C-alpha positions as a printed Julia matrix, in Angstrom:
92×3 Matrix{Float64}:
  -3.14    2.21  -16.9
  -6.43    4.0   -16.35
  -8.01    5.04  -13.07
 -10.21    1.96  -13.39
  -7.14   -0.28  -13.56
  -5.54    1.56  -10.63
  -8.63    0.78   -8.56
  -8.37   -2.85   -9.65
  -4.98   -3.09   -7.95
  -6.24   -1.26   -4.84
  -9.11   -3.76   -4.6
  -6.71   -6.65   -5.16
  -4.52   -5.36   -2.33
  -7.46   -5.0     0.08
  -8.78   -8.46   -0.77
  -5.42  -10.04    0.13
  -5.05   -8.31    3.5
  -6.34   -9.72    6.78
  -9.44   -8.07    8.23
  -7.74   -7.1    11.49
  -5.26   -4.57   10.13
  -5.34   -1.03   11.41
  -7.44    1.4     9.43
  -6.13    2.86    6.22
  -6.53    6.37    4.88
  -7.14    6.15    1.11
  -6.69    8.96   -1.38
  -7.18    9.57   -5.09
  -5.42   12.08   -7.31
  -6.83   13.67  -10.48
  -4.09   12.0   -12.55
  -5.44    8.55  -11.69
  -3.0     7.72   -8.9
  -4.29    6.18   -5.66
  -2.57    6.38   -2.3
  -3.01    4.38    0.88
  -1.64    5.53    4.22
  -1.43    3.11    7.13
  -0.76    4.91   10.43
  -0.15    3.17   13.74
   1.62    5.95   15.65
   4.31    8.59   15.03
   6.98    5.87   14.84
   5.1     3.34   12.68
   3.56    4.17    9.34
   3.42    3.02    5.74
   2.51    4.92    2.59
   1.65    3.17   -0.68
   1.03    4.87   -4.0
  -0.24    3.13   -7.12
   0.34    5.13  -10.28
  -1.64    5.15  -13.48
   1.34    3.54  -15.26
   1.34    0.33  -13.16
   3.99    1.35  -10.64
   3.51    0.76   -6.93
   5.75    2.86   -4.67
   5.95    2.42   -0.92
   7.81    3.92    2.0
   7.52    3.51    5.72
   9.07    3.4     9.12
   8.41    0.75   11.72
  10.16   -0.91   14.63
  13.27    1.21   14.04
  13.51    0.27   10.38
  13.02    2.56    7.4
  12.05    0.93    4.14
  11.03    1.95    0.65
  10.65    0.41   -2.72
   9.01    0.4    -6.09
   7.34   -2.49   -7.87
   5.98   -2.85  -11.38
   2.48   -4.3   -11.2
   1.48   -6.93  -13.7
  -1.41   -8.99  -12.33
  -0.58   -9.37   -8.63
   0.54   -7.39   -5.62
   4.07   -8.61   -4.74
   4.06  -11.13   -1.87
   6.97   -9.45   -0.06
   5.0    -6.18    0.06
   1.89   -7.96    1.35
   3.98   -9.56    4.12
   5.5    -6.2     5.03
   2.07   -4.58    5.28
   0.75   -7.38    7.47
   3.86   -7.39    9.71
   3.96   -3.64   10.23
   0.29   -2.77   10.26
  -1.12   -5.24   12.75
  -2.73   -3.55   15.75
  -0.79   -4.0    18.98
């Protein structure tokens, strides 16, 4: 997966999210990996990394729950991950 394809999945993710989510801090690595960091406060955050080999990794902490996972990307962002982002990253 090239950097161009990595950005395709980042754009796909942003297009599926509601407009009223908290701000996200994006990052790009020289190896073609993109990262997205959603920060609400010290007790609520989510980090997503999309690698150049079609792997999406995520980890976060919110509402007393730690979570992490890894998904292989084909053509879509997994629905369960989209729901998690929306649930945990809504502004209060």
